[in-house]
Each structure stands twice: as structure tokens, then as C-alpha cells.
Backbone as ProteinMPNN parsed JSONL, in Angstrom:
{"seq_chain_A": "XXXXXXXXXXXXXXXXXXXXXXXXXXXXXXXXXXXXXXXXXXXXXXXXXXXXXXXXXXXXXXXXXXXXXXXXXXXXXXXXXXXXXXXXXXXXXXXXXXXXXXXXXXXXXXXXXXXXXXXXXXXXXXXXXXXXXXXXXXXXXXXXXXXXXXXXXXXXXXXXXXXXXXXXXXXXXXXXXXXXXXXXXXXXXXXXXXXXXXXXXXXXXXXXX", "coords_chain_A": {"N_chain_A": [[0.859, -1.086, -0.071], [1.549, 1.07, 0.641], [4.079, 1.673, -1.099], [2.331, 1.994, -3.645], [0.728, 4.252, -3.109], [2.782, 5.751, -2.777], [3.997, 5.901, -5.59], [1.609, 6.492, -6.713], [0.955, 9.057, -5.903], [3.26, 10.708, -6.298], [3.216, 10.335, -9.526], [1.295, 12.525, -10.65], [1.801, 14.622, -11.753], [1.396, 16.145, -14.623], [3.449, 16.386, -17.074], [6.106, 16.98, -19.626], [8.202, 14.116, -20.628], [11.137, 14.773, -21.42], [11.121, 16.567, -19.426], [11.138, 15.925, -17.08], [12.498, 15.129, -14.094], [14.118, 13.113, -11.606], [14.029, 13.736, -8.137], [15.476, 12.806, -4.73], [15.05, 12.545, -1.53], [16.682, 12.407, 1.3], [16.137, 11.79, 4.643], [17.446, 11.678, 7.85], [17.81, 10.994, 11.395], [19.178, 12.849, 14.493], [21.187, 11.466, 14.976], [22.16, 10.878, 12.69], [21.326, 8.672, 11.571], [18.785, 6.822, 9.718], [15.915, 8.011, 9.082], [12.595, 6.668, 9.346], [9.062, 6.703, 8.007], [8.634, 9.145, 7.613], [6.582, 11.462, 6.573], [6.681, 13.423, 3.359], [6.633, 16.644, 1.761], [6.062, 18.05, -1.478], [5.647, 21.761, -2.612], [5.435, 23.443, -5.282], [7.027, 26.819, -6.114], [4.92, 29.831, -6.349], [3.64, 28.426, -7.755], [0.417, 26.536, -8.717], [-0.461, 23.92, -6.54], [-0.204, 20.192, -7.5], [-3.062, 18.541, -7.598], [-3.46, 15.806, -5.822], [-5.019, 12.799, -6.675], [-8.466, 11.005, -5.254], [-7.561, 7.973, -3.215], [-8.926, 4.329, -3.519], [-10.046, 1.938, -1.084], [-8.634, 2.219, 0.918], [-7.336, 1.023, 4.634], [-7.98, 1.416, 7.96], [-7.117, -0.834, 10.098], [-8.08, -2.163, 13.349], [-6.505, -3.751, 15.492], [-5.515, -6.206, 17.785], [-5.611, -4.169, 19.772], [-4.527, -1.988, 18.976], [-4.456, 0.799, 16.207], [-4.02, -0.118, 12.659], [-2.293, 0.794, 9.974], [0.221, 2.752, 12.096], [0.514, 5.363, 10.862], [-0.764, 6.85, 8.624], [-0.813, 8.302, 4.942], [-2.98, 10.227, 2.866], [-4.606, 11.296, -0.119], [-6.613, 14.083, -0.181], [-10.323, 13.93, 0.293], [-10.454, 11.275, 0.259], [-12.007, 8.008, 1.026], [-11.312, 6.453, 4.145], [-11.706, 3.539, 5.532], [-12.449, 1.928, 8.959], [-11.951, -1.077, 10.212], [-13.013, -3.447, 12.707], [-11.27, -5.85, 13.782], [-10.788, -6.573, 16.451], [-11.285, -8.836, 19.356], [-13.051, -7.662, 20.544], [-15.203, -3.921, 21.672], [-14.779, -1.098, 19.78], [-14.675, 2.19, 20.055], [-14.015, 4.894, 17.765], [-12.633, 8.277, 17.298], [-11.599, 11.441, 16.446], [-10.942, 15.03, 17.649], [-9.517, 16.54, 15.682], [-8.843, 19.779, 14.693], [-9.083, 19.627, 11.107], [-10.338, 17.499, 10.834], [-13.508, 16.796, 12.641], [-14.9, 13.734, 14.134], [-16.963, 10.782, 15.265], [-16.79, 7.547, 15.701], [-19.47, 5.658, 16.764], [-19.292, 2.983, 19.274], [-18.334, -0.009, 17.793], [-18.683, -3.377, 17.075], [-16.441, -6.591, 16.523], [-15.572, -7.524, 13.254], [-17.086, -5.615, 12.155], [-17.699, -2.501, 10.567], [-16.318, 1.173, 10.152], [-16.622, 3.615, 8.216], [-15.051, 7.047, 6.957], [-15.024, 9.653, 5.437], [-12.439, 11.754, 4.817], [-12.302, 15.468, 3.766], [-10.934, 17.816, 4.125], [-7.685, 19.079, 3.818], [-4.896, 18.258, 6.401], [-4.144, 17.333, 9.112], [-4.856, 14.839, 11.677], [-5.358, 13.312, 14.448], [-6.017, 10.372, 15.728], [-8.113, 8.28, 18.242], [-9.425, 5.982, 20.532], [-12.258, 5.905, 22.207], [-12.423, 3.909, 24.125], [-9.98, 2.888, 24.918], [-7.703, 4.151, 25.671], [-4.613, 3.534, 25.174], [-4.437, 3.246, 22.391], [-3.964, 4.952, 19.523], [-3.329, 6.916, 16.451], [-2.501, 8.31, 13.62], [-3.622, 10.767, 10.674], [-2.169, 11.562, 7.732], [-3.789, 14.166, 5.745], [-3.512, 14.92, 2.431], [-2.816, 17.801, 0.255], [-1.359, 17.791, -2.093], [-0.005, 16.208, -4.829], [2.202, 15.729, -5.085], [3.419, 13.919, -2.68], [4.829, 11.769, -0.716], [6.413, 8.651, 1.719], [8.931, 8.39, 3.572], [11.106, 5.651, 3.256], [12.824, 2.702, 4.63], [15.497, 3.082, 4.059], [15.045, 6.186, 4.73], [14.26, 7.172, 2.516], [12.76, 9.839, 0.322], [11.303, 9.464, -2.671], [11.105, 10.947, -5.667], [9.612, 11.164, -8.568], [8.631, 12.61, -10.988], [9.477, 15.606, -11.133], [9.528, 18.627, -12.176], [12.313, 20.909, -13.161], [12.05, 23.507, -11.07], [11.527, 25.717, -8.263], [10.287, 24.687, -5.247], [8.893, 24.071, -1.991], [9.676, 22.302, 0.302], [8.574, 20.083, 2.732], [8.535, 18.789, 5.8], [6.895, 16.217, 7.955], [6.357, 14.823, 11.138], [4.868, 12.828, 13.738], [6.324, 12.905, 16.035], [8.186, 14.794, 15.537], [10.332, 16.936, 16.376], [9.341, 19.962, 16.669], [7.706, 22.937, 16.069], [4.149, 22.261, 15.122], [5.176, 19.73, 14.736], [6.739, 19.526, 12.194], [9.034, 20.6, 9.499], [9.869, 23.092, 7.215], [11.747, 23.935, 4.096], [13.098, 25.709, 1.412], [13.818, 24.042, -2.035], [15.67, 23.765, -4.846], [14.78, 22.099, -7.493], [16.943, 20.936, -10.231], [18.072, 20.543, -13.744], [18.372, 17.626, -14.196], [18.744, 14.509, -12.658], [18.456, 15.139, -8.616], [19.421, 15.246, -5.225], [18.369, 15.536, -1.588], [18.981, 16.377, 1.147], [18.3, 15.975, 4.685], [18.414, 16.482, 7.822], [16.605, 16.199, 11.253], [15.531, 16.202, 14.322], [13.716, 14.29, 17.243], [11.301, 13.933, 19.424], [10.715, 12.228, 22.434], [8.609, 9.184, 22.229], [5.434, 8.202, 22.647], [5.47, 5.761, 25.838], [3.537, 3.236, 24.634], [3.751, 3.25, 22.206], [6.142, 3.505, 20.954], [6.832, 1.087, 19.84], [6.241, 1.925, 17.196], [7.775, 3.457, 15.768]], "CA_chain_A": [[-0.119, -0.071, -0.006], [2.958, 2.544, 1.437], [4.45, 1.512, -2.521], [1.286, 2.537, -4.16], [0.306, 5.304, -3.339], [3.761, 6.863, -3.177], [3.646, 6.28, -6.848], [0.465, 7.424, -7.557], [1.346, 10.329, -5.638], [4.423, 11.411, -7.607], [2.878, 10.358, -10.518], [-0.091, 13.233, -10.783], [1.884, 15.919, -12.15], [1.532, 15.738, -16.211], [4.733, 17.061, -17.488], [6.74, 15.779, -20.186], [9.509, 13.491, -20.069], [12.519, 14.956, -21.606], [11.985, 17.564, -18.427], [11.237, 15.473, -15.574], [13.639, 14.684, -13.292], [14.073, 12.555, -9.984], [14.508, 14.55, -7.036], [15.143, 12.082, -4.264], [15.554, 13.483, -0.42], [17.327, 11.583, 2.285], [15.985, 11.979, 6.054], [18.104, 11.658, 9.323], [17.65, 12.073, 12.583], [20.152, 13.85, 14.943], [22.345, 10.965, 15.009], [22.391, 10.098, 11.642], [20.662, 7.267, 11.0], [18.032, 6.966, 8.593], [14.487, 8.148, 9.821], [11.453, 6.011, 8.297], [8.073, 6.853, 8.218], [8.101, 11.045, 7.469], [5.864, 12.355, 5.555], [7.379, 14.719, 2.494], [5.558, 17.161, 0.189], [7.195, 19.438, -2.205], [4.919, 22.254, -3.113], [5.756, 24.654, -6.558], [6.648, 27.739, -5.295], [4.455, 30.722, -7.355], [2.396, 27.678, -8.553], [-0.88, 25.91, -7.815], [-0.677, 22.285, -6.164], [-0.518, 19.751, -8.484], [-3.945, 17.959, -7.163], [-3.736, 14.375, -5.445], [-6.725, 12.097, -6.819], [-8.531, 9.981, -3.69], [-7.419, 6.647, -3.345], [-9.793, 3.846, -2.895], [-9.782, 0.669, -0.538], [-7.561, 2.568, 1.962], [-8.307, 0.96, 5.481], [-6.833, 1.115, 8.934], [-7.556, -1.956, 11.191], [-7.895, -2.37, 14.749], [-6.327, -5.076, 16.048], [-4.43, -6.326, 19.14], [-5.9, -2.801, 20.565], [-3.426, -0.913, 18.153], [-4.334, 1.236, 15.198], [-2.481, 0.062, 12.157], [-0.797, 1.515, 10.35], [0.334, 3.932, 12.755], [0.574, 6.823, 10.294], [-1.521, 7.043, 7.245], [-1.22, 9.735, 4.466], [-3.685, 10.117, 2.186], [-5.308, 11.934, -0.605], [-7.907, 14.742, 0.288], [-11.57, 13.658, -0.669], [-10.661, 9.718, 0.655], [-12.623, 7.659, 2.332], [-11.247, 5.538, 4.726], [-12.72, 2.303, 6.743], [-11.722, 1.512, 9.963], [-12.153, -2.585, 10.016], [-12.665, -3.698, 13.987], [-10.744, -6.712, 13.929], [-10.199, -7.204, 17.991], [-12.779, -9.264, 19.856], [-14.002, -6.525, 21.549], [-15.436, -3.373, 20.88], [-14.092, -0.117, 19.559], [-15.32, 3.497, 19.71], [-13.04, 5.594, 17.235], [-12.942, 9.664, 17.34], [-11.151, 12.576, 16.486], [-11.094, 15.854, 17.801], [-8.854, 17.548, 14.914], [-9.916, 20.877, 13.484], [-9.452, 19.388, 9.935], [-12.003, 16.308, 10.459], [-13.98, 15.651, 13.802], [-15.967, 12.46, 14.057], [-17.094, 10.362, 15.868], [-17.841, 6.194, 15.377], [-19.776, 4.835, 17.855], [-19.051, 1.51, 19.5], [-18.574, -1.087, 17.205], [-17.944, -4.838, 17.319], [-15.518, -7.582, 15.837], [-15.876, -7.74, 11.968], [-17.455, -4.501, 11.854], [-16.243, -1.472, 10.046], [-17.271, 2.067, 9.797], [-15.601, 4.427, 7.521], [-14.937, 8.529, 7.395], [-14.358, 10.937, 4.22], [-11.566, 13.454, 4.993], [-12.352, 15.943, 2.829], [-9.863, 18.59, 4.385], [-6.2, 18.604, 4.066], [-4.858, 18.506, 7.51], [-3.58, 16.209, 10.543], [-6.031, 13.662, 11.834], [-4.9, 12.538, 15.523], [-6.926, 9.424, 15.756], [-8.165, 7.468, 19.044], [-10.452, 5.308, 20.674], [-12.869, 6.484, 23.613], [-12.348, 2.847, 25.425], [-9.135, 2.478, 24.934], [-6.514, 5.523, 25.712], [-3.296, 3.859, 24.826], [-4.683, 3.331, 20.804], [-3.599, 6.267, 18.73], [-2.844, 6.781, 15.189], [-1.775, 9.671, 12.637], [-3.92, 10.661, 9.32], [-1.994, 12.736, 7.247], [-4.524, 14.232, 4.638], [-2.783, 16.429, 1.847], [-3.579, 18.528, -1.076], [-0.21, 17.931, -3.015], [0.267, 15.093, -5.297], [3.904, 15.339, -4.396], [3.666, 13.783, -0.943], [5.74, 10.596, -0.221], [6.743, 8.756, 3.046], [10.016, 7.814, 4.003], [11.276, 4.086, 3.58], [13.839, 2.304, 5.596], [16.263, 4.076, 4.652], [14.875, 7.255, 5.174], [14.282, 8.04, 1.673], [11.387, 10.185, -0.409], [11.556, 9.7, -4.227], [10.185, 11.856, -6.197], [9.979, 10.601, -10.374], [8.632, 13.303, -12.0], [9.49, 16.685, -10.633], [9.928, 19.849, -12.925], [13.165, 22.41, -12.657], [11.63, 24.457, -10.402], [12.044, 25.895, -6.576], [9.712, 24.031, -4.56], [9.231, 24.097, -0.812], [9.795, 21.229, 0.962], [8.183, 20.022, 3.972], [8.674, 17.252, 6.7], [5.956, 16.206, 9.253], [6.201, 13.022, 11.707], [4.097, 12.995, 14.959], [6.832, 12.654, 16.927], [9.115, 15.469, 15.147], [10.552, 18.189, 17.244], [9.195, 21.316, 15.894], [6.37, 23.727, 16.181], [3.263, 21.615, 14.473], [5.677, 18.48, 14.335], [6.973, 19.953, 10.75], [9.762, 21.703, 9.094], [10.056, 23.396, 5.812], [13.085, 24.432, 4.122], [13.357, 25.769, 0.274], [14.571, 23.572, -2.768], [15.815, 23.719, -6.165], [14.583, 20.705, -8.124], [17.803, 21.134, -11.539], [17.465, 19.96, -14.815], [19.13, 16.93, -13.876], [18.289, 14.062, -11.145], [18.801, 15.412, -7.677], [19.315, 14.558, -3.888], [18.42, 16.737, -0.636], [19.467, 15.765, 2.552], [18.191, 16.781, 6.091], [18.149, 16.31, 9.44], [15.609, 16.368, 12.021], [15.606, 15.984, 15.968], [12.792, 13.871, 17.42], [10.971, 13.574, 20.302], [10.636, 11.018, 22.744], [7.851, 8.958, 21.758], [4.372, 7.261, 23.928], [6.051, 4.358, 25.836], [2.963, 2.445, 23.998], [3.761, 4.155, 20.761], [7.313, 3.368, 20.692], [7.23, 0.484, 18.442], [5.566, 2.437, 16.098], [8.847, 4.858, 14.58]], "C_chain_A": [[1.151, 1.363, -0.082], [3.369, 2.736, -0.131], [3.368, 2.194, -3.66], [0.975, 3.819, -4.21], [1.553, 6.056, -3.245], [4.052, 7.118, -5.337], [2.49, 6.844, -7.006], [0.42, 8.537, -6.897], [1.962, 11.509, -6.656], [3.942, 11.053, -9.218], [1.592, 11.041, -11.61], [0.377, 14.347, -11.464], [2.181, 15.517, -13.842], [2.716, 16.607, -16.339], [5.685, 15.959, -18.623], [8.171, 15.321, -20.01], [10.666, 13.91, -19.928], [12.81, 16.214, -20.393], [11.5, 17.134, -17.005], [12.434, 14.348, -15.211], [13.216, 13.766, -12.008], [14.795, 12.92, -8.984], [14.565, 13.075, -5.759], [15.513, 12.642, -2.711], [15.347, 12.353, 0.955], [16.589, 12.322, 3.634], [16.662, 11.64, 7.02], [17.646, 11.984, 10.209], [19.094, 12.637, 13.308], [21.746, 12.483, 14.949], [23.009, 10.063, 13.778], [21.523, 8.735, 10.766], [19.321, 7.578, 10.539], [16.565, 7.153, 9.096], [13.166, 8.051, 8.672], [10.148, 6.826, 8.633], [7.879, 8.252, 8.524], [7.802, 11.238, 6.501], [6.836, 13.851, 4.653], [6.954, 15.486, 1.492], [6.481, 18.167, 0.046], [5.554, 20.155, -2.78], [5.816, 23.207, -4.206], [5.989, 25.948, -5.811], [6.252, 29.125, -6.844], [3.757, 30.03, -8.248], [1.546, 26.7, -8.255], [-0.39, 24.723, -7.519], [-0.63, 21.59, -7.442], [-2.019, 18.644, -7.848], [-4.031, 16.785, -7.087], [-5.042, 13.957, -6.52], [-6.747, 11.211, -5.448], [-8.194, 8.646, -4.491], [-8.688, 5.56, -2.76], [-9.517, 2.845, -1.95], [-8.769, 1.306, 0.469], [-8.39, 1.947, 3.314], [-7.245, 1.132, 6.637], [-7.471, 0.33, 9.993], [-7.231, -1.657, 12.445], [-7.731, -3.635, 15.156], [-5.227, -4.941, 17.06], [-4.515, -4.851, 19.951], [-4.593, -1.964, 20.181], [-4.256, -0.63, 16.85], [-3.087, 0.506, 14.285], [-3.205, 0.084, 10.14], [-1.588, 2.894, 11.463], [-0.083, 5.273, 12.196], [0.001, 6.247, 9.225], [-1.175, 8.351, 6.821], [-2.088, 8.838, 3.107], [-4.314, 10.897, 1.484], [-6.594, 12.884, 0.007], [-8.971, 14.32, -0.239], [-11.344, 12.283, -0.248], [-11.465, 9.363, 1.349], [-11.744, 6.894, 2.61], [-12.207, 4.812, 5.388], [-11.866, 2.236, 7.68], [-12.423, 0.273, 10.677], [-12.399, -2.924, 11.971], [-12.098, -5.384, 13.828], [-10.539, -7.921, 15.524], [-11.826, -8.17, 18.509], [-13.573, -9.011, 21.025], [-14.583, -5.269, 20.539], [-14.568, -2.393, 20.88], [-14.941, 1.247, 19.579], [-14.251, 4.708, 19.198], [-13.821, 7.14, 17.46], [-12.098, 10.497, 16.807], [-11.299, 13.974, 16.549], [-10.649, 16.996, 16.631], [-9.597, 18.529, 14.454], [-10.018, 20.096, 11.897], [-9.901, 18.31, 9.593], [-12.139, 15.528, 12.239], [-14.97, 14.785, 13.424], [-15.777, 11.625, 15.383], [-17.7, 8.645, 15.789], [-18.001, 5.449, 16.651], [-19.524, 3.232, 18.241], [-19.625, 0.525, 18.408], [-18.067, -2.399, 17.384], [-16.93, -5.75, 16.689], [-16.618, -7.461, 14.401], [-16.747, -6.935, 11.341], [-16.597, -3.403, 11.392], [-17.503, -0.489, 9.858], [-16.21, 2.944, 8.884], [-15.857, 6.124, 7.825], [-14.737, 8.84, 6.214], [-13.479, 11.906, 4.802], [-11.381, 13.996, 3.711], [-11.743, 17.443, 2.906], [-8.373, 18.501, 4.409], [-6.172, 18.884, 5.707], [-4.429, 17.128, 8.259], [-4.405, 15.722, 11.142], [-5.34, 13.168, 12.986], [-6.076, 11.907, 15.924], [-6.978, 8.702, 17.155], [-9.153, 7.18, 19.22], [-10.392, 5.633, 22.14], [-12.705, 5.041, 24.627], [-11.399, 2.786, 25.816], [-7.822, 3.696, 24.731], [-5.363, 5.164, 24.971], [-3.414, 3.49, 22.962], [-4.593, 4.78, 20.256], [-3.272, 6.024, 17.284], [-2.903, 8.244, 14.42], [-2.659, 9.875, 11.675], [-3.05, 11.708, 8.775], [-2.76, 13.158, 5.512], [-3.669, 15.606, 3.648], [-3.306, 16.608, 0.762], [-2.756, 18.476, -2.194], [-0.115, 16.508, -3.446], [1.841, 14.581, -5.219], [4.084, 14.888, -3.339], [4.034, 11.918, -1.159], [6.138, 10.359, 1.455], [8.263, 7.953, 2.932], [10.176, 6.231, 4.055], [12.474, 3.522, 4.687], [15.074, 3.014, 5.766], [16.562, 5.079, 4.415], [14.714, 8.518, 3.582], [12.714, 8.297, 1.209], [11.855, 10.163, -1.764], [10.319, 10.33, -4.945], [10.17, 11.688, -8.312], [9.764, 11.934, -11.028], [8.521, 15.179, -11.369], [9.982, 17.479, -11.818], [11.608, 20.819, -12.502], [12.344, 23.564, -12.508], [11.622, 25.079, -9.104], [10.411, 25.533, -6.34], [10.139, 24.49, -2.75], [8.859, 23.011, -0.184], [9.734, 20.941, 1.97], [8.123, 18.704, 4.617], [7.269, 17.219, 7.32], [6.451, 14.791, 9.562], [5.215, 13.344, 12.898], [5.085, 13.296, 16.117], [8.507, 13.958, 16.479], [9.497, 16.569, 15.986], [10.313, 19.396, 16.969], [7.869, 21.844, 16.05], [5.866, 23.002, 15.19], [4.256, 20.398, 14.032], [6.376, 18.442, 12.639], [7.804, 20.892, 10.55], [9.729, 22.064, 7.537], [11.039, 23.905, 5.555], [12.907, 24.611, 2.205], [14.405, 24.878, -0.677], [14.643, 23.758, -4.087], [16.002, 22.47, -7.182], [16.047, 21.444, -9.64], [17.094, 20.289, -12.72], [18.493, 18.284, -15.241], [18.301, 15.837, -12.604], [19.154, 14.74, -9.693], [18.863, 15.085, -6.539], [19.155, 16.034, -3.141], [18.957, 15.983, -0.03], [19.385, 16.195, 3.609], [18.139, 16.273, 6.918], [17.207, 16.84, 10.607], [16.102, 15.746, 13.038], [14.128, 15.271, 16.453], [12.462, 13.502, 18.857], [10.821, 12.674, 21.046], [8.891, 10.11, 22.688], [6.827, 8.145, 22.749], [5.153, 6.199, 24.392], [4.664, 3.466, 24.782], [2.874, 2.785, 22.612], [5.05, 3.786, 19.968], [7.95, 2.073, 19.99], [6.798, 1.001, 16.989], [6.822, 3.266, 14.946], [9.93, 3.556, 14.524]], "O_chain_A": [[1.32, 2.31, -0.851], [3.089, 3.838, -0.603], [3.841, 2.942, -4.515], [0.947, 4.469, -5.255], [1.432, 7.197, -3.691], [4.211, 8.122, -6.032], [2.515, 7.93, -7.584], [-0.403, 9.28, -7.433], [1.583, 12.476, -7.317], [4.512, 11.709, -10.09], [1.105, 10.61, -12.655], [-0.475, 15.149, -11.846], [3.05, 14.722, -14.2], [2.83, 17.575, -15.588], [5.896, 14.748, -18.553], [9.079, 15.921, -19.435], [11.355, 13.747, -18.922], [13.895, 16.764, -20.201], [11.484, 17.858, -16.01], [12.96, 13.351, -15.706], [12.081, 13.77, -11.531], [15.97, 12.592, -8.817], [13.645, 12.269, -5.901], [16.524, 13.343, -2.77], [14.368, 11.759, 1.406], [16.512, 13.548, 3.559], [16.123, 10.544, 7.169], [17.042, 13.055, 10.277], [20.065, 12.825, 12.575], [22.953, 12.722, 14.929], [23.825, 9.142, 13.74], [21.35, 8.234, 9.655], [18.75, 8.58, 10.97], [16.096, 6.128, 9.59], [12.818, 8.76, 7.728], [10.22, 7.625, 9.567], [7.159, 8.636, 9.446], [8.52, 11.239, 5.501], [7.394, 14.839, 5.13], [6.896, 15.032, 0.349], [7.243, 18.82, 0.758], [4.599, 19.502, -3.202], [6.898, 23.65, -3.82], [5.209, 26.219, -4.897], [6.907, 29.318, -7.868], [3.277, 30.512, -9.274], [1.956, 25.885, -7.429], [0.312, 24.314, -8.443], [-0.954, 22.201, -8.46], [-1.478, 17.556, -7.65], [-4.596, 16.239, -8.034], [-5.835, 14.757, -7.016], [-5.804, 10.814, -4.763], [-8.37, 8.295, -5.658], [-9.332, 5.849, -1.751], [-8.289, 2.783, -1.909], [-7.921, 0.473, 0.79], [-9.608, 2.096, 3.419], [-6.027, 1.048, 6.48], [-8.319, 0.839, 10.726], [-6.242, -0.979, 12.722], [-8.607, -4.499, 15.19], [-4.379, -4.064, 17.219], [-3.588, -4.465, 20.662], [-3.824, -1.415, 20.971], [-4.778, -1.607, 16.312], [-1.898, 0.405, 14.589], [-4.128, -0.413, 9.495], [-2.644, 3.5, 11.644], [-0.784, 6.108, 12.768], [0.307, 5.094, 8.919], [-1.122, 9.337, 7.556], [-2.022, 7.713, 2.613], [-4.943, 11.633, 2.245], [-7.491, 12.325, 0.637], [-8.85, 14.212, -1.459], [-12.448, 11.765, -0.417], [-11.853, 10.051, 2.293], [-11.127, 6.413, 1.659], [-13.297, 5.24, 5.768], [-10.664, 2.42, 7.488], [-13.284, 0.435, 11.541], [-11.505, -2.293, 12.534], [-13.073, -6.133, 13.761], [-10.326, -9.119, 15.705], [-12.985, -8.104, 18.099], [-14.257, -9.564, 21.886], [-14.583, -5.277, 19.308], [-13.624, -2.425, 21.669], [-16.015, 1.193, 18.979], [-13.692, 5.409, 20.041], [-15.016, 7.322, 17.691], [-11.307, 9.613, 16.479], [-11.813, 14.431, 15.528], [-11.199, 18.095, 16.562], [-10.704, 18.407, 13.93], [-11.174, 19.986, 11.491], [-9.984, 17.941, 8.421], [-11.574, 14.609, 12.832], [-15.789, 15.011, 12.533], [-14.894, 11.684, 16.239], [-18.916, 8.456, 15.814], [-17.181, 4.863, 17.358], [-19.604, 2.373, 17.363], [-20.8, 0.272, 18.141], [-16.946, -2.509, 17.88], [-16.416, -4.928, 15.931], [-17.844, -7.358, 14.368], [-17.224, -7.215, 10.241], [-15.394, -3.227, 11.581], [-18.697, -0.677, 9.63], [-14.995, 2.787, 9.011], [-16.642, 6.511, 8.69], [-13.984, 7.995, 5.729], [-13.974, 12.924, 5.286], [-10.721, 13.523, 2.787], [-11.948, 18.235, 1.986], [-7.909, 17.675, 5.195], [-7.057, 19.51, 6.291], [-4.483, 16.009, 7.75], [-5.202, 16.653, 11.252], [-4.47, 12.384, 12.607], [-7.04, 12.522, 16.38], [-5.839, 8.382, 17.494], [-10.07, 7.653, 18.549], [-9.474, 5.692, 22.958], [-12.872, 5.165, 25.84], [-11.322, 2.628, 27.035], [-7.205, 3.929, 23.692], [-4.888, 5.987, 24.189], [-2.359, 3.509, 22.329], [-5.297, 5.665, 20.742], [-2.941, 4.885, 16.955], [-3.485, 9.193, 14.946], [-2.866, 8.702, 11.366], [-3.135, 12.808, 9.32], [-2.425, 12.659, 4.438], [-3.356, 16.747, 3.989], [-4.119, 15.852, 0.232], [-3.151, 18.976, -3.247], [-0.133, 15.621, -2.593], [2.394, 13.482, -5.276], [5.04, 15.394, -2.751], [3.338, 11.105, -1.767], [6.207, 11.256, 2.295], [8.486, 6.999, 2.186], [9.462, 5.573, 4.811], [12.841, 4.294, 5.573], [15.635, 3.428, 6.781], [17.675, 5.423, 4.019], [14.873, 9.73, 3.438], [11.748, 7.569, 1.438], [12.833, 10.86, -2.034], [9.098, 10.236, -4.825], [10.93, 12.325, -9.041], [10.724, 12.407, -11.637], [7.449, 15.775, -11.266], [10.887, 16.966, -12.475], [11.731, 21.306, -11.378], [11.99, 24.374, -13.365], [12.105, 24.056, -8.618], [9.494, 25.964, -7.04], [11.177, 25.0, -2.328], [7.659, 22.748, -0.112], [10.687, 21.318, 2.653], [7.725, 17.682, 4.059], [6.533, 18.196, 7.174], [6.812, 13.903, 8.79], [4.762, 14.483, 12.787], [4.672, 13.906, 17.104], [9.596, 13.896, 17.049], [8.495, 17.218, 16.289], [11.325, 20.092, 17.038], [6.929, 21.057, 16.161], [6.621, 22.813, 14.236], [4.116, 20.06, 12.857], [6.465, 17.387, 12.011], [7.672, 21.969, 11.131], [9.543, 21.159, 6.723], [11.599, 24.479, 6.488], [12.572, 23.57, 1.64], [15.597, 24.845, -0.372], [13.552, 23.947, -4.624], [17.069, 21.991, -7.567], [15.864, 22.633, -9.9], [16.048, 19.641, -12.722], [19.086, 18.004, -16.283], [17.457, 16.263, -11.815], [20.382, 14.823, -9.723], [18.048, 14.163, -6.488], [19.487, 17.147, -3.55], [19.44, 14.939, -0.47], [20.315, 16.943, 3.908], [17.625, 15.166, 6.759], [17.173, 18.059, 10.772], [16.958, 14.868, 12.925], [13.2, 15.855, 15.894], [13.263, 12.812, 19.488], [10.703, 11.698, 20.306], [8.002, 10.723, 23.279], [7.34, 7.45, 23.626], [5.652, 5.527, 23.49], [5.298, 2.911, 23.885], [1.858, 2.553, 21.957], [5.132, 3.739, 18.741], [9.126, 1.94, 19.651], [7.044, 0.47, 15.906], [6.723, 3.533, 13.748], [10.983, 3.655, 13.895]]}, "name": "protein", "num_of_chains": 1, "seq": "XXXXXXXXXXXXXXXXXXXXXXXXXXXXXXXXXXXXXXXXXXXXXXXXXXXXXXXXXXXXXXXXXXXXXXXXXXXXXXXXXXXXXXXXXXXXXXXXXXXXXXXXXXXXXXXXXXXXXXXXXXXXXXXXXXXXXXXXXXXXXXXXXXXXXXXXXXXXXXXXXXXXXXXXXXXXXXXXXXXXXXXXXXXXXXXXXXXXXXXXXXXXXXXXX"}
């Protein structure tokens, strides 16, 4: 699913192949280790964002009293289902300004869904199990990717333009858990490297990063 979504996001900007170049963004932590599951966005400066298309069939499972995946990235307008795979009930909610919702108690093998129609960060919890948490990054730019185990986010169709590069992770140690910096994509394949700091994750989510 991660690879599918990265390919989908990075392929929606129609440009002539002769002008398209690959931009690789490598993200590390303060000790130089690759930082995975960081959401990376590119926004052309002075131009509209390339608009992503909603995806279908995206789901966040509730299993073993956890949300899976812990971090999701979906285009604006995507409908996300929340199937319950646990042998007890869950009550899913969010108070996030970009999308407030409440999925009242539902049992095993039942599912509920929510359409995320505005961009933003959605913090998700369970009203029954306080240890359950997840984050949904709803993006309004087609140039959105998630770093892999090597800390890399790869954009295949980038024009030679100035961009604003954005990084987000729920434990990134910065205001809004995000940082931005200007980058210039050239007329050949290029690389950008950036180091970020993380704050300590809650104990029940330490395995998620």
C-alpha cells in the first residue's frame, strides 16, 4: 500500500518526459540514522499544487488494541474504513480541526468509514482504550511521499522549479511537528538531505517508529 500510494502521488503531475527529473530526499535523525515514516511534501513556489486524486480501499485496522498503520497518508477526498478485528468493541474518534468525527461502539468484524475532505493532520483515538492512537496525514499535493527504511522519499516527475519541501512526523521536535525548507530541482536528477530531531514517543507507541 505504501509503495502504491507513493507511486500514485508522485505520478500525477503531467509534464513532458524530457523535462521530468528524479528528486530523492534523504531524511536522517540527529545521530545520522535513517528516519522512516516521515511524510515529505513538495509544493511548487508561485504555482498551484498538483492536485492528488482520492484513493479507494484504504483502511486502518484495529487489531491487538492498536491501529494499523500508526501513520497513514491519503489524498484529500479519500474515504477510509476502520474495520474492527479485535474480539471486543472500539469507539473511534478525532477532535482534530481538519476532521472531527465519532464512530460509536462497534464490534468485531464490523467496520465504519470516514471521508477526509480537508487537508490536515488527523489525530485518531479510541474512547475505550486510551493507549490506542494513530495519525492520518491528509494531503492536498500530489507530490507527497513517505520515507522508507533507508530514510528516502523519491519523486519521479519533478520539474526544474523552486519548491518548498515539507517534512512531518508526529514525534518531530518542531512547532506543529513539521519543518519546511526551500529546494531547487534542477535539470538533472538531484538529491536533498536533511537531518531532523525527534522527541520521545509515548511508551505505548515506541514500536511504531
